C-alpha positions as CSV (number, residue, x, y, z in Angstrom):
1,M,54.2,94.0,134.8
2,N,55.6,95.8,131.5
3,R,57.3,98.5,134.0
4,L,58.6,95.6,135.9
5,L,60.3,94.1,132.8
6,I,61.6,97.5,131.5
7,L,63.3,97.8,134.7
8,F,64.7,94.6,134.7
9,I,66.2,95.0,131.1
10,L,67.4,98.4,132.0
11,L,69.2,97.2,135.2
12,L,70.9,94.5,133.0
13,A,71.9,96.5,130.1
14,S,73.5,98.8,133.0
15,L,75.8,96.1,134.0
16,S,77.0,95.6,130.8
17,I,77.5,99.2,129.3
18,Y,81.0,100.7,128.8
19,G,82.5,104.0,129.0
20,Q,84.1,105.5,125.6
21,T,87.8,104.7,125.3
22,N,90.5,107.0,124.2
23,Y,92.2,106.4,120.9
24,L,95.6,107.1,119.5
25,Y,95.8,107.7,115.7
26,I,98.7,107.4,113.4
27,K,97.8,110.2,110.8
28,R,98.9,110.6,107.4
29,G,97.5,113.8,106.5
30,Y,94.3,114.1,107.3
31,H,93.9,109.7,106.4
32,K,94.1,107.6,109.9
33,V,96.3,104.9,109.0
34,R,96.7,102.8,112.6
35,K,94.4,103.5,115.7
36,Y,95.1,102.2,119.4
37,T,93.0,102.2,122.3
38,E,93.6,101.8,125.8
39,G,94.9,98.5,126.8
40,D,96.6,98.1,123.1
41,R,100.5,96.9,123.0
42,I,102.7,99.3,121.6
43,H,106.2,100.3,120.9
44,F,108.0,103.8,120.9
45,L,111.2,105.3,119.9
46,L,111.3,108.2,121.8
47,K,113.4,111.5,120.2
48,D,116.1,110.9,122.8
49,G,117.0,107.4,121.3
50,H,115.6,105.8,124.3
51,E,112.7,102.4,123.1
52,I,109.8,101.8,125.2
53,R,107.1,99.1,124.8
54,G,104.3,98.3,126.8
55,M,100.6,98.4,127.5
56,I,98.8,101.9,126.9
57,S,97.2,102.5,130.3
58,F,95.6,106.0,129.9
59,L,95.4,108.7,127.2
60,H,94.8,111.8,128.1
61,N,95.1,115.3,126.5
62,D,98.6,114.8,124.6
63,T,100.1,112.6,127.4
64,I,100.2,108.8,126.2
65,Y,100.7,107.0,129.9
66,L,102.5,103.6,128.9
67,N,102.8,101.4,131.7
68,D,101.8,104.3,133.9
69,L,104.9,106.3,133.2
70,P,103.7,109.6,131.4
71,I,105.2,110.0,128.0
72,P,104.3,113.5,126.1
73,S,103.1,113.1,122.3
74,Q,106.2,115.7,121.1
75,Q,108.5,113.1,122.3
76,V,107.5,110.1,120.3
77,A,109.8,110.0,117.1
78,A,108.4,106.4,115.7
79,V,105.9,103.7,116.3
80,I,107.8,100.6,115.6
81,L,105.2,98.0,114.4
82,H,107.1,94.5,114.9
83,E,110.5,93.0,115.4
84,R,112.0,90.9,113.0
85,T,111.7,87.2,114.2
86,K,113.9,84.2,113.0
87,R,111.4,81.9,111.4
88,P,112.7,78.7,110.6
89,F,112.4,77.0,107.2
90,P,108.4,75.8,106.5
91,A,109.5,72.0,106.7
92,D,111.3,70.1,109.4
93,F,113.7,67.1,108.1
94,K,111.2,64.3,108.3
95,T,108.6,66.2,106.2
96,M,111.7,66.9,103.4
97,L,112.5,63.5,103.7
98,L,108.6,62.3,103.3
99,I,108.7,65.0,100.2
100,G,111.7,63.5,98.9
101,G,110.3,60.0,98.7
102,G,107.0,61.5,97.1
103,V,109.3,63.0,94.4
104,G,111.2,59.4,93.8
105,L,107.7,57.7,93.4
106,T,105.9,60.3,90.9
107,T,109.4,60.2,88.9
108,V,108.9,56.8,88.8
109,G,105.5,56.5,88.2
110,L,105.3,59.0,85.3
111,T,108.8,57.2,84.0
112,L,106.6,53.5,83.8
113,N,103.7,55.4,82.7
114,N,105.5,56.6,79.7
115,A,104.3,60.0,79.8
116,N,107.5,61.9,80.1
117,P,111.4,61.1,79.7
118,T,113.0,60.5,82.9
119,K,114.7,64.1,83.3
120,E,111.5,66.1,82.5
121,A,109.5,63.8,85.1
122,L,112.0,64.6,87.7
123,I,112.1,68.6,87.4
124,A,108.1,67.8,87.3
125,A,108.0,65.6,90.6
126,L,110.5,67.9,92.2
127,T,108.4,71.4,91.3
128,I,105.4,69.8,92.9
129,G,107.0,68.5,95.7
130,Y,109.2,71.2,96.5
131,G,107.7,74.1,94.8
132,P,104.9,75.3,97.3
133,L,107.6,75.1,100.0
134,L,110.4,77.7,98.5
135,V,107.3,79.8,97.7
136,K,106.0,80.4,100.6
137,H,109.7,80.7,102.1
138,F,110.6,83.2,99.9
139,A,107.4,84.7,99.8
140,G,107.5,85.5,103.5
141,R,111.2,87.2,102.9
142,L,110.0,88.9,100.1
143,W,107.1,90.4,102.3
144,Y,109.0,91.0,105.0
145,A,111.6,93.2,102.8
146,I,108.9,95.7,101.3
147,H,106.6,95.7,104.4
148,R,106.2,98.8,106.7
149,K,108.4,98.4,109.9
150,K,107.7,101.4,111.7
151,F,106.1,105.0,111.6
152,K,108.3,107.6,112.0
153,F,106.8,110.8,112.8
154,K,108.7,113.6,110.5
155,K,107.3,114.6,107.6
156,K,104.3,112.2,106.5
157,F,103.0,111.0,109.5
158,R,101.7,112.5,112.9
159,L,100.8,111.4,116.3
160,Q,97.1,112.2,117.4
161,V,95.5,111.7,121.0
162,Y,91.7,111.6,120.9
163,D,90.5,112.1,124.1
164,L,87.0,111.2,124.5
165,R,86.6,111.4,128.4
166,V,84.1,114.4,129.9
167,P,86.1,115.9,133.2
168,A,84.8,115.2,136.5
169,R,82.2,118.2,137.2
170,R,82.7,119.7,140.6
171,G,80.0,120.8,142.9
172,F,77.4,123.5,142.7
């Protein structure tokens, strides 16, 4: 019974075992900055000026197969991380009107409570209402301005294909 159970477990385990995939590393010196595997989407800028984007279908020796198109790793000038997309303001017109109504109610409440003068109550209500939207909007713009947009392969960065596949053996 135990042998049958072990055989059954090994049979089920063999159905879920996958082979090791190859890796494409972007390195800065000896440190790995970014790792891509087969099946990941990537955007290349080649040395001749062409841009190619697609899915990594195969990695072999120093060749990257992007959508089954072979690209030598020495021909890659940069990896572009993301394109700038036009993001709308974090709130639409209806939300802005509702926040404006809340600012008015907060101003009236603080003024009638004799907590603050009208001018200070209005400034506090505007800060509470519209402050988080403005912080989110301008922090996103600042983050995009300082965030890395691409890896250029000149002095700092280099590209390494790490091939883990064992070549098929020929007959005896």
